[in-house]
MARKOL-683669 format. One record per residue: x, y, z of N, C-alpha, C, CB in turn. Coordinates in steps of 0.1 Angstrom, whole numbers, plus 5000, padded with zeros to 4 digits. Glycine has a CB too. Example, Ala and Ser with C-alpha at 12.3 -4.5 7.8 and 13.67 -1.06 7.14 Angstrom:
<sites>
513249435078512349555078513249675078511349555090;512849785071513749895071512950005079514149945057;
</sites>
This chain:
<sites>
821044995496822445015499823144875501822645105511;824244865494825044735496826344765504825344675482;826744655510827944665518828944575511827744625533;830244605511831244525505831744415514832444605500;832044295509832544185517834044175514831844055515;834744085521836144075519836644035505836743975529;835743965498836143925484835544025474835543785481;835044135478834544235469833144205464835444245457;832544105470831144075466830144155475830843925467;829144205470828244275478827244195486827444365469;826644255496825644195503824444295505826044145518;823244245507822144335508822044395522820844265505;821044475524820844545537820744455549819644645536;820344325546820244225557821544145559819044135554;822544185552823844105553823943985545824044075567;822943955536823043835528823943855516821543795523;824743765513825643775501824843775488826643655501;825343845479824743845465825043715459825143965457;824343615462824543485456823243405454825543395464;823243295448822043215446822543065445821243255434;821542985447821742835446821242795433821142765458;821942715426821542665413821542505414822442715401;820542445410820442295411820142245397819442255422;820742135394820542065381820241925385821742085371;819141875380818741735383819741635377817341705378;819841525384820741415380820041295375821741385391;820541235365820041105360820740995368820241095345;820040895372820640785379821040675369819640725390;822240625370822740525361823140405370824040565353;822340295368822640175375823740105369821340085376;824239995375825339925369825039865356825739805379;823739835354823339775341823239875330821939705343;823140005333823040105322824040225324821640165322;825140195331826040315334826640365321827140265343;826740285311827340335298826440415290827840215290;825140415294824140495287824440645287822740465293;825140685298825440825300826340885288826140855313;827040795282828040845271827340845257829140745270;826140795256825440795244824940935239824140705244;824740955226824441085221823241145227824241065206;822141065230820941125235821141175250819841015235;821841095258822041125272823041245273822641005280;824041245264825041345264824441485260826241315254;823541475250822841595246821941655257821941565234;821241565264820441605275821241665286819641485281;822441615289823341675300823741815295824541585302;824141825283824541955277823442055279824941945262;822242025275821042115276820742155290819842055269;820742055299820542085313821642175319820541955322;822842155315823942235320823842385315825242175317;823442395302823242525296822142595303822942515281;821042535305819942595312820342635326818742505312;820942555333821342585347822342695348821842465354;823442685340824542785340824042915334825742735332;823142915325822643045319821943125330821643015307;821243055339820643125350821643185360819743035358;822943145358824043205366824443335361825143105366;823943375349824343505344823343605348824543495328;823243645360822243735366822843875365821843695380;822143965359822644105357822644195369821844165346;821844155379821744255391822844235401820444235397;823744145399824844135409825944225405825443985409;826544305414827544405411828844335405827844485422;829144215409830344145405829844005400831444125416;830243975388829943835383830743735389830043835367;830043635395830743535403830843405395829943505416;831943335398832043195391831043105397833543145393;830743005390829842895395830642795403829042825384;830342775415831042665423830342535421830942705439;831042435417830442315413831342195418830342305397;830942075415831641955419831241835410831341925433;831241725416830941595409829441575408831641475415;828641665402827241645401826841525393826541775396;825841455397825441335390826241215393825341365376;827241225402828141115405827741055418829641165404;828640975424828340925437827140825436827941035447;826140845443825040755444824340735430823940795454;824440845422823840835408824740765398823540975404;825940735402826840645394827240715381826140525390;827240855380827740925368829240925368827141065368;829840935357831240945355831741085358831640905341;832541105369832941235373833841305363833741225386;834641235355835441295345834541345333836441195339;833641265329832641305319831841425323831741185315;831341425335830441535340831241655341829841495353;832541645346833341765348833641835334834641735355;833941755324834241805311832941865304834841705302;831841805307830541875302830442005308829341785306;830742025321830642155328831642255322830842135343;832842205320833842295314833442335300835242225313;832942245292832442275278831342385279831842145272;830342365287829242465287829742595293828142405296;830542595303831142715309831942795298832042685321;832642725290833442785279832442845269834342685272;831442785265830442835255829742955261829442725252;829442955274828743065280829643175286827843015291;830943155285831943245291831743265306831943375283;831643155313831443155327832543085334830043085331;833043145345834143085352833542975362834943185360;834342865363833842765373834942745384833742625365;834442705395835342675406834842535410835242775419;835742435408835442295412835842265426836142195402;834942205434835142165447835142005447834042215457;836341955446836541805445837741765453836741765430;837941635455839041595462840341625455838941435465;841441625462842741665456843241585444843841665467;843041455445843441365434842641395421843241215438;841341405422840541435411840841575406839041425414;841041675415841341805411842641815403841441895424;843641745407844941745400844741685386845941655408;843941575385843741525371842941615363842941385373;841941685369841141785361842041905357840041835370;842941945365843842055362844742015350844642105374;845241885351846141835341845441835327846641695345;844241785327843541775314843241915309842341685314;842842005318842542135314843742205308841942215326;844942185314846142245309846442195296847342215319;846342065294846541995281845642055270846341845281;844342075273843442135264843842285260842042135269;844242355271844642495268845942515260844842575282;846942435264848242435257848042405242849242335264;847142315239846942265225845742345219846642125225;845342455225844342545219843042465215844842615207;842642375224841442305221840242395222841242185231;839342395212838142475212836942395218837842515197;835942465221834742405227834142295217833642505230;834142325204833642235194834542105194833642295180;835842115196836741995197836441915209838142045197;836141975220835841905232834541835231835841995245;833541905225832241845222832441715214831241945215;833141725203833341615194834041495201834241655182;835041535210835741425217834741355227836941485225;834041425234833041365243832041285236832341475252;831541335225830641265216831141125212830141345205;832441125208833041005203833540915214834241045195;833540955226834040865237833140745238834040945250;831940755235830940645235831440525228829640685230;832240545217832640425209833940355214832940475195;834640415224835840355229835940345244837040445224;834840365251834840385266835540275274833440395270;835440145269836040035277837540045278835639905271;838040045291839440045293840240175292840039955284;839540285288840140415286839340515294840240455271;839940595303839140695310838840815301839940745323;837840895305837441005297838641105295836241085303;839341125306840541215306841641165297841041245320;841841035297842840975288842440995274843040825291;841240965271840740975257840841125252839240925256;840341215260840341355256841841405255839641445267;842741355263844141395262844641355248844941335273;844441225244844941175231844241255220844641025230;842941275221842141345211842741485209840641355215;843041555220843541695220844941695213843641745234;845841605217847141605212847141565197848041505220;846241475193846241445179845741555171845341315177;844641625176844141745169845241855167842941805176;846041875178847141975177848141935168847741995191;848541805167849541755158849041775143849841605161;847841745141847241765127847341915124845841715126;846942005133846942145130848342195128846342225142;849342145136850742185134851242145120851642135145;850842025116851241975103850642055091850741825101;849442095093848742185083849542315082847342205086;849842375094850542505094851942495088850742555109;852642385090853942365084853842355069854642235089;852842275064852642265049852242395043851542165047;851542485050851142615045852442695041850342685055;853442685049854642775047855742705040855142815061;855542585034856642515027856642565013856442365027;
</sites>
């Protein structure tokens, strides 16, 4: 028998919430190799780890599917780029159709919401975000990941609008 909690999430007969902890290991990037995280091999590894971890979040026995609560994983002491890691998580969540809840500081949260809104308004697809993150490795100096993805997104949208206009001329 389950009991309902205030958010509509069930708990078991012992009062434990229907939830679980998911952990994904982090790669440490020292100052001498911090740019390695943007390379194709490291990027691919991060995508695969995130898919494996988030796929385990799709557990069928919970009565209500919960979003994954996440944050700046692989950052801080591990020296990962929070913007890059956040967009990897958004990419994988989009592919797996999983909702995310980011727990980050207000300043980073505002920037993340801004880039997310830009991607949504411009109908950015998961494949487009993947391509942008893959290409960031070639321009990383002096441009943040969010700045790069914003320009990438707006340029893709501009090209798409141009194609649509030409179709109807």
